[in-house]
Each structure stands twice: as C-alpha cells, then as structure tokens.
PDB file of N, CA, C and O in Angstrom:
ATOM      1  N   MET A   1       1.109  -1.154  -0.280  1.00  0.00           N
ATOM      2  CA  MET A   1      -0.093   0.104   0.180  1.00  0.00           C
ATOM      3  C   MET A   1       0.787   1.077  -0.125  1.00  0.00           C
ATOM      4  O   MET A   1       1.802   0.815   0.519  1.00  0.00           O
ATOM      5  N   ASN A   2       0.985   2.256  -0.885  1.00  0.00           N
ATOM      6  CA  ASN A   2       1.506   3.015  -1.364  1.00  0.00           C
ATOM      7  C   ASN A   2       0.842   4.489  -0.238  1.00  0.00           C
ATOM      8  O   ASN A   2      -0.328   4.803  -0.457  1.00  0.00           O
ATOM      9  N   ILE A   3       1.358   5.034   0.518  1.00  0.00           N
ATOM     10  CA  ILE A   3       0.418   6.154   0.995  1.00  0.00           C
ATOM     11  C   ILE A   3       1.250   7.411   0.634  1.00  0.00           C
ATOM     12  O   ILE A   3       2.224   7.286  -0.108  1.00  0.00           O
ATOM     13  N   GLU A   4       0.883   8.667   1.158  1.00  0.00           N
ATOM     14  CA  GLU A   4       1.197   9.989   0.541  1.00  0.00           C
ATOM     15  C   GLU A   4       1.316  10.609   2.160  1.00  0.00           C
ATOM     16  O   GLU A   4       0.364  10.898   2.885  1.00  0.00           O
ATOM     17  N   VAL A   5       2.706  10.712   2.470  1.00  0.00           N
ATOM     18  CA  VAL A   5       3.731  11.252   3.896  1.00  0.00           C
ATOM     19  C   VAL A   5       3.615  12.885   3.530  1.00  0.00           C
ATOM     20  O   VAL A   5       3.766  13.467   2.455  1.00  0.00           O
ATOM     21  N   GLN A   6       3.330  13.314   4.681  1.00  0.00           N
ATOM     22  CA  GLN A   6       3.183  14.776   4.804  1.00  0.00           C
ATOM     23  C   GLN A   6       4.359  14.670   6.059  1.00  0.00           C
ATOM     24  O   GLN A   6       4.320  13.953   7.059  1.00  0.00           O
ATOM     25  N   HIS A   7       5.482  15.706   5.608  1.00  0.00           N
ATOM     26  CA  HIS A   7       6.030  16.104   7.097  1.00  0.00           C
ATOM     27  C   HIS A   7       5.401  17.916   7.536  1.00  0.00           C
ATOM     28  O   HIS A   7       5.325  19.035   7.030  1.00  0.00           O
ATOM     29  N   ASN A   8       5.033  17.087   8.968  1.00  0.00           N
ATOM     30  CA  ASN A   8       4.355  18.059   9.803  1.00  0.00           C
ATOM     31  C   ASN A   8       5.540  18.993  10.299  1.00  0.00           C
ATOM     32  O   ASN A   8       6.036  18.462  11.292  1.00  0.00           O
ATOM     33  N   SER A   9       6.088  20.010  10.030  1.00  0.00           N
ATOM     34  CA  SER A   9       7.142  20.122  11.087  1.00  0.00           C
ATOM     35  C   SER A   9       6.871  20.726  12.356  1.00  0.00           C
ATOM     36  O   SER A   9       7.361  20.311  13.406  1.00  0.00           O
ATOM     37  N   GLY A  10       5.840  22.024  12.240  1.00  0.00           N
ATOM     38  CA  GLY A  10       4.846  22.230  13.530  1.00  0.00           C
ATOM     39  C   GLY A  10       4.944  21.327  14.265  1.00  0.00           C
ATOM     40  O   GLY A  10       5.553  21.485  15.323  1.00  0.00           O
ATOM     41  N   ALA A  11       4.275  19.887  13.875  1.00  0.00           N
ATOM     42  CA  ALA A  11       4.287  18.708  14.983  1.00  0.00           C
ATOM     43  C   ALA A  11       5.097  18.112  14.951  1.00  0.00           C
ATOM     44  O   ALA A  11       4.673  16.958  15.018  1.00  0.00           O
ATOM     45  N   SER A  12       6.461  18.116  14.864  1.00  0.00           N
ATOM     46  CA  SER A  12       7.346  17.266  14.422  1.00  0.00           C
ATOM     47  C   SER A  12       6.989  15.714  14.128  1.00  0.00           C
ATOM     48  O   SER A  12       7.010  14.865  15.019  1.00  0.00           O
ATOM     49  N   ARG A  13       6.709  15.478  12.985  1.00  0.00           N
ATOM     50  CA  ARG A  13       6.138  14.292  12.736  1.00  0.00           C
ATOM     51  C   ARG A  13       5.733  14.097  11.050  1.00  0.00           C
ATOM     52  O   ARG A  13       5.288  14.992  10.332  1.00  0.00           O
ATOM     53  N   PHE A  14       5.912  13.196  10.790  1.00  0.00           N
ATOM     54  CA  PHE A  14       5.949  12.688   9.690  1.00  0.00           C
ATOM     55  C   PHE A  14       4.556  11.834   9.215  1.00  0.00           C
ATOM     56  O   PHE A  14       4.798  10.631   9.119  1.00  0.00           O
ATOM     57  N   GLU A  15       3.365  12.142   8.946  1.00  0.00           N
ATOM     58  CA  GLU A  15       2.252  11.774   9.273  1.00  0.00           C
ATOM     59  C   GLU A  15       1.580  10.967   7.878  1.00  0.00           C
ATOM     60  O   GLU A  15       2.416  10.508   7.099  1.00  0.00           O
ATOM     61  N   ALA A  16       0.244  10.791   7.562  1.00  0.00           N
ATOM     62  CA  ALA A  16      -0.693  10.498   6.836  1.00  0.00           C
ATOM     63  C   ALA A  16      -1.708   9.882   7.000  1.00  0.00           C
ATOM     64  O   ALA A  16      -1.629   8.796   7.574  1.00  0.00           O
ATOM     65  N   LEU A  17      -2.804  10.305   6.615  1.00  0.00           N
ATOM     66  CA  LEU A  17      -4.157  10.275   7.036  1.00  0.00           C
ATOM     67  C   LEU A  17      -4.477   8.976   6.158  1.00  0.00           C
ATOM     68  O   LEU A  17      -4.508   9.223   4.953  1.00  0.00           O
ATOM     69  N   VAL A  18      -4.719   7.659   6.503  1.00  0.00           N
ATOM     70  CA  VAL A  18      -5.384   6.348   6.137  1.00  0.00           C
ATOM     71  C   VAL A  18      -6.993   5.943   6.086  1.00  0.00           C
ATOM     72  O   VAL A  18      -6.915   4.984   6.854  1.00  0.00           O
ATOM     73  N   GLU A  19      -7.853   5.976   5.863  1.00  0.00           N
ATOM     74  CA  GLU A  19      -8.981   5.563   5.656  1.00  0.00           C
ATOM     75  C   GLU A  19      -9.547   6.493   6.981  1.00  0.00           C
ATOM     76  O   GLU A  19     -10.264   6.057   7.881  1.00  0.00           O
ATOM     77  N   ASP A  20      -8.987   8.004   6.843  1.00  0.00           N
ATOM     78  CA  ASP A  20      -9.643   8.702   8.035  1.00  0.00           C
ATOM     79  C   ASP A  20      -9.032   8.651   8.944  1.00  0.00           C
ATOM     80  O   ASP A  20      -9.392   9.523   9.735  1.00  0.00           O
ATOM     81  N   GLN A  21      -8.111   7.968   9.362  1.00  0.00           N
ATOM     82  CA  GLN A  21      -7.343   7.574  10.846  1.00  0.00           C
ATOM     83  C   GLN A  21      -5.861   8.066  10.651  1.00  0.00           C
ATOM     84  O   GLN A  21      -5.262   7.630   9.669  1.00  0.00           O
ATOM     85  N   LEU A  22      -5.174   8.994  11.558  1.00  0.00           N
ATOM     86  CA  LEU A  22      -4.062   9.511  11.438  1.00  0.00           C
ATOM     87  C   LEU A  22      -2.972   8.518  11.634  1.00  0.00           C
ATOM     88  O   LEU A  22      -2.996   7.766  12.608  1.00  0.00           O
ATOM     89  N   CYS A  23      -1.856   8.474  10.606  1.00  0.00           N
ATOM     90  CA  CYS A  23      -0.660   7.584  11.211  1.00  0.00           C
ATOM     91  C   CYS A  23       0.296   8.782  11.478  1.00  0.00           C
ATOM     92  O   CYS A  23      -0.114   9.911  11.212  1.00  0.00           O
ATOM     93  N   ALA A  24       1.375   8.631  11.918  1.00  0.00           N
ATOM     94  CA  ALA A  24       2.547   9.436  12.550  1.00  0.00           C
ATOM     95  C   ALA A  24       3.692   8.673  12.917  1.00  0.00           C
ATOM     96  O   ALA A  24       3.515   7.483  13.178  1.00  0.00           O
ATOM     97  N   SER A  25       4.966   9.213  12.988  1.00  0.00           N
ATOM     98  CA  SER A  25       6.310   8.967  13.080  1.00  0.00           C
ATOM     99  C   SER A  25       6.537  10.285  13.480  1.00  0.00           C
ATOM    100  O   SER A  25       6.367  11.177  12.649  1.00  0.00           O
ATOM    101  N   SER A  26       7.011  10.644  14.995  1.00  0.00           N
ATOM    102  CA  SER A  26       6.967  11.801  15.669  1.00  0.00           C
ATOM    103  C   SER A  26       9.056  11.741  15.992  1.00  0.00           C
ATOM    104  O   SER A  26       9.748  10.763  16.274  1.00  0.00           O
ATOM    105  N   TYR A  27       9.451  13.140  15.796  1.00  0.00           N
ATOM    106  CA  TYR A  27      10.700  12.984  15.931  1.00  0.00           C
ATOM    107  C   TYR A  27      11.168  14.546  16.890  1.00  0.00           C
ATOM    108  O   TYR A  27      10.458  15.521  17.136  1.00  0.00           O
ATOM    109  N   ARG A  28      12.364  14.330  17.201  1.00  0.00           N
ATOM    110  CA  ARG A  28      12.737  15.793  18.286  1.00  0.00           C
ATOM    111  C   ARG A  28      14.306  15.594  17.518  1.00  0.00           C
ATOM    112  O   ARG A  28      14.951  14.609  17.160  1.00  0.00           O
ATOM    113  N   ILE A  29      14.558  17.260  17.472  1.00  0.00           N
ATOM    114  CA  ILE A  29      15.879  17.727  16.805  1.00  0.00           C
ATOM    115  C   ILE A  29      16.658  18.252  17.729  1.00  0.00           C
ATOM    116  O   ILE A  29      16.709  19.402  18.167  1.00  0.00           O
ATOM    117  N   TYR A  30      17.427  17.040  18.056  1.00  0.00           N
ATOM    118  CA  TYR A  30      18.917  17.943  19.134  1.00  0.00           C
ATOM    119  C   TYR A  30      19.994  18.233  18.186  1.00  0.00           C
ATOM    120  O   TYR A  30      20.578  17.271  17.687  1.00  0.00           O
ATOM    121  N   GLY A  31      20.305  19.302  17.901  1.00  0.00           N
ATOM    122  CA  GLY A  31      21.365  19.591  17.483  1.00  0.00           C
ATOM    123  C   GLY A  31      21.882  18.851  16.105  1.00  0.00           C
ATOM    124  O   GLY A  31      21.017  19.272  15.336  1.00  0.00           O
ATOM    125  N   LYS A  32      22.329  18.418  15.685  1.00  0.00           N
ATOM    126  CA  LYS A  32      22.312  17.546  14.617  1.00  0.00           C
ATOM    127  C   LYS A  32      22.527  16.318  14.559  1.00  0.00           C
ATOM    128  O   LYS A  32      23.384  15.640  13.992  1.00  0.00           O
ATOM    129  N   VAL A  33      20.960  15.907  15.726  1.00  0.00           N
ATOM    130  CA  VAL A  33      20.376  14.572  16.062  1.00  0.00           C
ATOM    131  C   VAL A  33      19.294  14.735  15.541  1.00  0.00           C
ATOM    132  O   VAL A  33      18.758  15.843  15.578  1.00  0.00           O
ATOM    133  N   MET A  34      18.610  13.479  14.821  1.00  0.00           N
ATOM    134  CA  MET A  34      17.266  13.610  15.032  1.00  0.00           C
ATOM    135  C   MET A  34      17.052  12.076  15.420  1.00  0.00           C
ATOM    136  O   MET A  34      17.449  10.993  14.990  1.00  0.00           O
ATOM    137  N   MET A  35      15.880  12.716  16.880  1.00  0.00           N
ATOM    138  CA  MET A  35      15.614  11.727  17.574  1.00  0.00           C
ATOM    139  C   MET A  35      14.309  10.792  17.595  1.00  0.00           C
ATOM    140  O   MET A  35      13.423  11.126  18.381  1.00  0.00           O
ATOM    141  N   LEU A  36      14.099   9.591  16.762  1.00  0.00           N
ATOM    142  CA  LEU A  36      12.994   9.277  16.605  1.00  0.00           C
ATOM    143  C   LEU A  36      12.095   8.700  17.559  1.00  0.00           C
ATOM    144  O   LEU A  36      12.251   7.550  17.971  1.00  0.00           O
ATOM    145  N   THR A  37      11.040   9.544  17.976  1.00  0.00           N
ATOM    146  CA  THR A  37      10.504   9.386  19.359  1.00  0.00           C
ATOM    147  C   THR A  37       9.328   8.425  19.285  1.00  0.00           C
ATOM    148  O   THR A  37       9.107   7.777  20.309  1.00  0.00           O
ATOM    149  N   HIS A  38       8.578   8.242  18.286  1.00  0.00           N
ATOM    150  CA  HIS A  38       6.969   7.607  18.267  1.00  0.00           C
ATOM    151  C   HIS A  38       6.658   6.944  16.950  1.00  0.00           C
ATOM    152  O   HIS A  38       6.788   7.702  15.988  1.00  0.00           O
ATOM    153  N   THR A  39       6.307   5.804  16.692  1.00  0.00           N
ATOM    154  CA  THR A  39       5.852   5.487  15.510  1.00  0.00           C
ATOM    155  C   THR A  39       4.261   4.937  15.686  1.00  0.00           C
ATOM    156  O   THR A  39       3.974   3.951  16.365  1.00  0.00           O
ATOM    157  N   GLY A  40       3.518   5.564  15.123  1.00  0.00           N
ATOM    158  CA  GLY A  40       2.004   5.076  15.350  1.00  0.00           C
ATOM    159  C   GLY A  40       0.823   4.979  14.406  1.00  0.00           C
ATOM    160  O   GLY A  40       0.574   5.888  13.614  1.00  0.00           O
ATOM    161  N   VAL A  41       0.068   3.833  14.496  1.00  0.00           N
ATOM    162  CA  VAL A  41      -0.580   3.431  13.286  1.00  0.00           C
ATOM    163  C   VAL A  41      -1.810   2.724  14.097  1.00  0.00           C
ATOM    164  O   VAL A  41      -1.723   1.787  14.891  1.00  0.00           O
ATOM    165  N   PRO A  42      -2.916   3.389  13.704  1.00  0.00           N
ATOM    166  CA  PRO A  42      -4.185   2.529  14.412  1.00  0.00           C
ATOM    167  C   PRO A  42      -4.192   1.141  13.995  1.00  0.00           C
ATOM    168  O   PRO A  42      -3.888   0.799  12.852  1.00  0.00           O
ATOM    169  N   HIS A  43      -4.553   0.306  14.951  1.00  0.00           N
ATOM    170  CA  HIS A  43      -4.604  -0.979  14.830  1.00  0.00           C
ATOM    171  C   HIS A  43      -5.621  -2.079  13.452  1.00  0.00           C
ATOM    172  O   HIS A  43      -5.483  -3.152  12.865  1.00  0.00           O
ATOM    173  N   ALA A  44      -6.177  -1.433  13.488  1.00  0.00           N
ATOM    174  CA  ALA A  44      -7.283  -2.080  12.132  1.00  0.00           C
ATOM    175  C   ALA A  44      -6.089  -1.636  10.872  1.00  0.00           C
ATOM    176  O   ALA A  44      -6.083  -2.432   9.933  1.00  0.00           O
ATOM    177  N   LEU A  45      -5.287  -0.695  10.780  1.00  0.00           N
ATOM    178  CA  LEU A  45      -4.239  -0.644   9.461  1.00  0.00           C
ATOM    179  C   LEU A  45      -3.323  -0.693   9.249  1.00  0.00           C
ATOM    180  O   LEU A  45      -2.718  -0.243   8.276  1.00  0.00           O
ATOM    181  N   ARG A  46      -2.721  -1.667  10.741  1.00  0.00           N
ATOM    182  CA  ARG A  46      -1.625  -2.366  10.802  1.00  0.00           C
ATOM    183  C   ARG A  46      -1.164  -3.472  10.215  1.00  0.00           C
ATOM    184  O   ARG A  46      -1.993  -4.380  10.290  1.00  0.00           O
ATOM    185  N   GLY A  47       0.028  -3.831   9.544  1.00  0.00           N
ATOM    186  CA  GLY A  47       0.324  -4.889   8.625  1.00  0.00           C
ATOM    187  C   GLY A  47       0.599  -4.543   7.359  1.00  0.00           C
ATOM    188  O   GLY A  47       1.187  -5.341   6.630  1.00  0.00           O
ATOM    189  N   ARG A  48       0.179  -3.191   6.870  1.00  0.00           N
ATOM    190  CA  ARG A  48       0.153  -2.821   5.440  1.00  0.00           C
ATOM    191  C   ARG A  48       1.375  -1.797   4.805  1.00  0.00           C
ATOM    192  O   ARG A  48       1.418  -1.229   3.714  1.00  0.00           O
ATOM    193  N   GLY A  49       2.289  -1.799   5.873  1.00  0.00           N
ATOM    194  CA  GLY A  49       3.624  -1.187   5.537  1.00  0.00           C
ATOM    195  C   GLY A  49       3.839   0.376   5.657  1.00  0.00           C
ATOM    196  O   GLY A  49       4.717   1.014   5.075  1.00  0.00           O
ATOM    197  N   ILE A  50       2.633   1.003   6.735  1.00  0.00           N
ATOM    198  CA  ILE A  50       2.157   2.152   6.808  1.00  0.00           C
ATOM    199  C   ILE A  50       3.192   2.748   8.099  1.00  0.00           C
ATOM    200  O   ILE A  50       3.478   3.936   8.251  1.00  0.00           O
ATOM    201  N   ALA A  51       3.554   1.874   8.768  1.00  0.00           N
ATOM    202  CA  ALA A  51       4.923   2.664   9.589  1.00  0.00           C
ATOM    203  C   ALA A  51       6.370   2.232   8.898  1.00  0.00           C
ATOM    204  O   ALA A  51       7.328   2.352   9.663  1.00  0.00           O
ATOM    205  N   ALA A  52       6.606   1.849   7.844  1.00  0.00           N
ATOM    206  CA  ALA A  52       7.492   1.648   7.355  1.00  0.00           C
ATOM    207  C   ALA A  52       7.803   2.613   6.523  1.00  0.00           C
ATOM    208  O   ALA A  52       8.921   3.111   6.392  1.00  0.00           O
ATOM    209  N   GLN A  53       6.580   2.969   5.799  1.00  0.00           N
ATOM    210  CA  GLN A  53       6.999   4.026   4.844  1.00  0.00           C
ATOM    211  C   GLN A  53       7.139   5.770   5.867  1.00  0.00           C
ATOM    212  O   GLN A  53       7.533   6.842   5.409  1.00  0.00           O
ATOM    213  N   LEU A  54       6.715   5.512   7.139  1.00  0.00           N
ATOM    214  CA  LEU A  54       6.320   6.814   7.961  1.00  0.00           C
ATOM    215  C   LEU A  54       8.270   7.133   8.352  1.00  0.00           C
ATOM    216  O   LEU A  54       9.076   8.055   8.220  1.00  0.00           O
ATOM    217  N   VAL A  55       8.260   6.175   8.706  1.00  0.00           N
ATOM    218  CA  VAL A  55       9.922   5.863   9.450  1.00  0.00           C
ATOM    219  C   VAL A  55      11.161   6.141   7.887  1.00  0.00           C
ATOM    220  O   VAL A  55      12.105   6.929   7.936  1.00  0.00           O
ATOM    221  N   GLN A  56      10.965   5.659   7.194  1.00  0.00           N
ATOM    222  CA  GLN A  56      11.634   5.703   5.737  1.00  0.00           C
ATOM    223  C   GLN A  56      11.539   7.511   5.190  1.00  0.00           C
ATOM    224  O   GLN A  56      12.429   8.261   4.791  1.00  0.00           O
ATOM    225  N   ALA A  57      10.409   7.683   5.346  1.00  0.00           N
ATOM    226  CA  ALA A  57      10.498   9.383   5.295  1.00  0.00           C
ATOM    227  C   ALA A  57      10.747  10.416   6.310  1.00  0.00           C
ATOM    228  O   ALA A  57      10.807  11.636   6.160  1.00  0.00           O
ATOM    229  N   ALA A  58      10.896   9.623   7.491  1.00  0.00           N
ATOM    230  CA  ALA A  58      11.446  10.320   8.434  1.00  0.00           C
ATOM    231  C   ALA A  58      13.350  10.609   8.347  1.00  0.00           C
ATOM    232  O   ALA A  58      14.017  11.638   8.456  1.00  0.00           O
ATOM    233  N   LEU A  59      13.772   8.985   8.075  1.00  0.00           N
ATOM    234  CA  LEU A  59      15.088   9.255   7.628  1.00  0.00           C
ATOM    235  C   LEU A  59      15.705   9.437   6.196  1.00  0.00           C
ATOM    236  O   LEU A  59      16.859   9.167   5.862  1.00  0.00           O
ATOM    237  N   ASP A  60      14.760   9.917   5.469  1.00  0.00           N
ATOM    238  CA  ASP A  60      15.453  10.542   3.961  1.00  0.00           C
ATOM    239  C   ASP A  60      15.387  11.894   4.671  1.00  0.00           C
ATOM    240  O   ASP A  60      16.459  12.493   4.584  1.00  0.00           O
ATOM    241  N   HIS A  61      14.696  12.370   5.164  1.00  0.00           N
ATOM    242  CA  HIS A  61      14.921  13.533   5.355  1.00  0.00           C
ATOM    243  C   HIS A  61      16.035  14.298   6.605  1.00  0.00           C
ATOM    244  O   HIS A  61      16.548  15.415   6.670  1.00  0.00           O
ATOM    245  N   ALA A  62      16.076  13.303   7.336  1.00  0.00           N
ATOM    246  CA  ALA A  62      17.531  13.225   8.091  1.00  0.00           C
ATOM    247  C   ALA A  62      18.527  13.543   6.771  1.00  0.00           C
ATOM    248  O   ALA A  62      18.976  14.666   6.545  1.00  0.00           O
ATOM    249  N   ARG A  63      18.746  12.564   6.083  1.00  0.00           N
ATOM    250  CA  ARG A  63      19.582  12.622   5.421  1.00  0.00           C
ATOM    251  C   ARG A  63      19.882  13.608   4.467  1.00  0.00           C
ATOM    252  O   ARG A  63      21.000  13.829   4.003  1.00  0.00           O
ATOM    253  N   ALA A  64      18.745  14.241   4.171  1.00  0.00           N
ATOM    254  CA  ALA A  64      18.959  15.121   3.170  1.00  0.00           C
ATOM    255  C   ALA A  64      19.741  16.580   3.711  1.00  0.00           C
ATOM    256  O   ALA A  64      20.506  17.360   3.144  1.00  0.00           O
ATOM    257  N   LEU A  65      19.036  16.527   5.360  1.00  0.00           N
ATOM    258  CA  LEU A  65      19.681  17.798   6.311  1.00  0.00           C
ATOM    259  C   LEU A  65      20.751  17.230   6.768  1.00  0.00           C
ATOM    260  O   LEU A  65      20.823  17.586   7.944  1.00  0.00           O
ATOM    261  N   GLY A  66      21.959  16.293   6.427  1.00  0.00           N
ATOM    262  CA  GLY A  66      22.828  16.133   7.258  1.00  0.00           C
ATOM    263  C   GLY A  66      23.052  15.583   8.356  1.00  0.00           C
ATOM    264  O   GLY A  66      24.145  15.654   8.917  1.00  0.00           O
ATOM    265  N   LEU A  67      21.980  14.916   8.846  1.00  0.00           N
ATOM    266  CA  LEU A  67      21.423  14.842  10.657  1.00  0.00           C
ATOM    267  C   LEU A  67      21.587  13.268  10.752  1.00  0.00           C
ATOM    268  O   LEU A  67      20.964  12.582   9.941  1.00  0.00           O
ATOM    269  N   LYS A  68      22.423  12.640  11.735  1.00  0.00           N
ATOM    270  CA  LYS A  68      22.279  11.478  12.469  1.00  0.00           C
ATOM    271  C   LYS A  68      20.700  11.145  13.068  1.00  0.00           C
ATOM    272  O   LYS A  68      19.813  11.974  13.268  1.00  0.00           O
ATOM    273  N   VAL A  69      20.649   9.859  13.258  1.00  0.00           N
ATOM    274  CA  VAL A  69      19.281   9.238  13.304  1.00  0.00           C
ATOM    275  C   VAL A  69      19.600   8.396  14.654  1.00  0.00           C
ATOM    276  O   VAL A  69      20.213   7.329  14.617  1.00  0.00           O
ATOM    277  N   ARG A  70      18.918   9.240  16.354  1.00  0.00           N
ATOM    278  CA  ARG A  70      18.745   8.135  16.829  1.00  0.00           C
ATOM    279  C   ARG A  70      17.576   7.385  17.295  1.00  0.00           C
ATOM    280  O   ARG A  70      16.865   8.106  17.995  1.00  0.00           O
ATOM    281  N   PRO A  71      17.243   6.509  17.194  1.00  0.00           N
ATOM    282  CA  PRO A  71      15.636   5.367  17.040  1.00  0.00           C
ATOM    283  C   PRO A  71      15.410   5.107  18.369  1.00  0.00           C
ATOM    284  O   PRO A  71      15.803   4.035  18.828  1.00  0.00           O
ATOM    285  N   ASP A  72      14.666   6.155  19.287  1.00  0.00           N
ATOM    286  CA  ASP A  72      14.157   5.802  20.700  1.00  0.00           C
ATOM    287  C   ASP A  72      12.939   4.854  20.321  1.00  0.00           C
ATOM    288  O   ASP A  72      12.465   4.169  21.227  1.00  0.00           O
ATOM    289  N   CYS A  73      12.562   4.793  19.430  1.00  0.00           N
ATOM    290  CA  CYS A  73      11.268   4.274  19.082  1.00  0.00           C
ATOM    291  C   CYS A  73      11.837   2.926  18.613  1.00  0.00           C
ATOM    292  O   CYS A  73      12.866   2.737  17.964  1.00  0.00           O
ATOM    293  N   SER A  74      10.755   1.826  19.183  1.00  0.00           N
ATOM    294  CA  SER A  74      11.464   0.700  19.044  1.00  0.00           C
ATOM    295  C   SER A  74      10.740  -0.014  17.563  1.00  0.00           C
ATOM    296  O   SER A  74      11.030  -1.195  17.370  1.00  0.00           O
ATOM    297  N   TYR A  75       9.913   0.602  16.636  1.00  0.00           N
ATOM    298  CA  TYR A  75      10.008   0.058  15.222  1.00  0.00           C
ATOM    299  C   TYR A  75      10.487   0.792  14.955  1.00  0.00           C
ATOM    300  O   TYR A  75       9.829   0.800  13.914  1.00  0.00           O
ATOM    301  N   ALA A  76      11.379   1.924  14.783  1.00  0.00           N
ATOM    302  CA  ALA A  76      12.221   2.670  14.120  1.00  0.00           C
ATOM    303  C   ALA A  76      13.511   2.258  14.226  1.00  0.00           C
ATOM    304  O   ALA A  76      14.356   2.468  13.356  1.00  0.00           O
ATOM    305  N   GLU A  77      13.740   1.596  15.400  1.00  0.00           N
ATOM    306  CA  GLU A  77      15.127   0.708  15.897  1.00  0.00           C
ATOM    307  C   GLU A  77      15.009  -0.927  14.497  1.00  0.00           C
ATOM    308  O   GLU A  77      15.683  -1.347  13.555  1.00  0.00           O
ATOM    309  N   ALA A  78      13.784  -1.285  15.185  1.00  0.00           N
ATOM    310  CA  ALA A  78      13.982  -2.753  14.211  1.00  0.00           C
ATOM    311  C   ALA A  78      13.653  -1.765  12.895  1.00  0.00           C
ATOM    312  O   ALA A  78      14.848  -1.470  12.870  1.00  0.00           O
ATOM    313  N   TYR A  79      13.315  -1.293  12.214  1.00  0.00           N
ATOM    314  CA  TYR A  79      13.159  -0.855  10.651  1.00  0.00           C
ATOM    315  C   TYR A  79      14.584  -0.610  10.499  1.00  0.00           C
ATOM    316  O   TYR A  79      15.013  -1.102   9.455  1.00  0.00           O
ATOM    317  N   ILE A  80      15.441  -0.019  11.187  1.00  0.00           N
ATOM    318  CA  ILE A  80      17.120   0.756  10.387  1.00  0.00           C
ATOM    319  C   ILE A  80      17.803  -0.640  11.016  1.00  0.00           C
ATOM    320  O   ILE A  80      19.001  -0.668  10.737  1.00  0.00           O
ATOM    321  N   GLU A  81      17.387  -1.752  11.755  1.00  0.00           N
ATOM    322  CA  GLU A  81      18.183  -2.596  11.875  1.00  0.00           C
ATOM    323  C   GLU A  81      17.664  -3.908  10.525  1.00  0.00           C
ATOM    324  O   GLU A  81      18.435  -4.712  10.001  1.00  0.00           O
ATOM    325  N   ARG A  82      16.716  -3.816  10.346  1.00  0.00           N
ATOM    326  CA  ARG A  82      16.271  -4.673   9.185  1.00  0.00           C
ATOM    327  C   ARG A  82      16.913  -3.665   7.603  1.00  0.00           C
ATOM    328  O   ARG A  82      17.314  -4.284   6.618  1.00  0.00           O
ATOM    329  N   HIS A  83      16.904  -2.829   7.624  1.00  0.00           N
ATOM    330  CA  HIS A  83      17.778  -2.129   6.609  1.00  0.00           C
ATOM    331  C   HIS A  83      19.118  -1.638   6.526  1.00  0.00           C
ATOM    332  O   HIS A  83      19.299  -0.438   6.734  1.00  0.00           O
ATOM    333  N   PRO A  84      20.072  -2.372   6.258  1.00  0.00           N
ATOM    334  CA  PRO A  84      21.138  -2.007   6.034  1.00  0.00           C
ATOM    335  C   PRO A  84      21.540  -0.871   5.463  1.00  0.00           C
ATOM    336  O   PRO A  84      22.370  -0.276   6.151  1.00  0.00           O
ATOM    337  N   GLU A  85      21.271  -0.375   4.508  1.00  0.00           N
ATOM    338  CA  GLU A  85      21.269   1.084   3.454  1.00  0.00           C
ATOM    339  C   GLU A  85      21.042   2.270   4.533  1.00  0.00           C
ATOM    340  O   GLU A  85      21.503   3.390   4.314  1.00  0.00           O
ATOM    341  N   THR A  86      20.371   1.998   5.609  1.00  0.00           N
ATOM    342  CA  THR A  86      20.093   3.403   6.598  1.00  0.00           C
ATOM    343  C   THR A  86      20.819   3.500   7.906  1.00  0.00           C
ATOM    344  O   THR A  86      20.697   4.408   8.728  1.00  0.00           O
ATOM    345  N   GLN A  87      21.714   2.277   8.006  1.00  0.00           N
ATOM    346  CA  GLN A  87      22.612   2.255   8.696  1.00  0.00           C
ATOM    347  C   GLN A  87      23.731   3.448   9.386  1.00  0.00           C
ATOM    348  O   GLN A  87      24.166   3.741  10.499  1.00  0.00           O
ATOM    349  N   ASP A  88      23.881   3.930   7.894  1.00  0.00           N
ATOM    350  CA  ASP A  88      25.012   5.011   8.179  1.00  0.00           C
ATOM    351  C   ASP A  88      24.566   6.069   9.177  1.00  0.00           C
ATOM    352  O   ASP A  88      25.268   6.553  10.064  1.00  0.00           O
ATOM    353  N   LEU A  89      23.094   6.404   8.860  1.00  0.00           N
ATOM    354  CA  LEU A  89      22.534   7.171   9.538  1.00  0.00           C
ATOM    355  C   LEU A  89      22.766   7.123  11.100  1.00  0.00           C
ATOM    356  O   LEU A  89      22.723   8.253  11.587  1.00  0.00           O
ATOM    357  N   LEU A  90      22.980   6.206  11.932  1.00  0.00           N
ATOM    358  CA  LEU A  90      22.833   6.408  13.453  1.00  0.00           C
ATOM    359  C   LEU A  90      24.141   6.757  13.722  1.00  0.00           C
ATOM    360  O   LEU A  90      25.235   6.635  13.170  1.00  0.00           O
ATOM    361  N   ASN A  91      23.484   7.448  15.215  1.00  0.00           N
ATOM    362  CA  ASN A  91      24.247   8.081  15.756  1.00  0.00           C
ATOM    363  C   ASN A  91      24.933   7.327  16.732  1.00  0.00           C
ATOM    364  O   ASN A  91      24.387   6.597  17.560  1.00  0.00           O
ATOM    365  N   ASP A  92      26.328   7.553  16.594  1.00  0.00           N
ATOM    366  CA  ASP A  92      27.086   6.391  17.058  1.00  0.00           C
ATOM    367  C   ASP A  92      27.474   7.162  18.890  1.00  0.00           C
ATOM    368  O   ASP A  92      28.128   6.514  19.707  1.00  0.00           O
TER     369      ASP A  92
END
C-alpha cells in the first residue's frame, strides 16, 4: 500500500491520513541528531507497511539535512536494523 506521507514540521512528525485515521512518526531534533520518538498506526491499519513508509520518510529527511538518527522508537530501531542501507545514519 503506497500512502502520501506529509512532513508536519510544526508537530515534529511525518504523517499520513489513511482511511480517515492519522498515522504518524514523531521526532525531535537536538543539534545535528534527529531522535525518532514514536511511530503509531491505528490497530485496524497495521500490517500494511504504513509505519515503514513513515519511518523511511523521516530517515530520508534526516539524510537530506545531514542529520544523524537516534531511534528511541522500537519500531524505528527495528526498521533500521532490517535495512542496512539506513544504518549509516545512526548516531554513534
């Protein structure tokens, strides 16, 4: 399922409205580090790859800004672990 992910910088999150339900991946930026704090998809929408698209959008944004990433969200941490091409973004 392909969704349209929007960057809501005012709310510090990447979000999508799917079937009239808000899905989001929240972050905070501290200096040159983007901390991924929470990814949430309503239960009825899980298993469709929505969370993956939200986290990938956040990682793409971090890369474009030259930021490192700290995944404090368990989903984001697992996503990065499963996608070696994103691991260079990790804040050491």
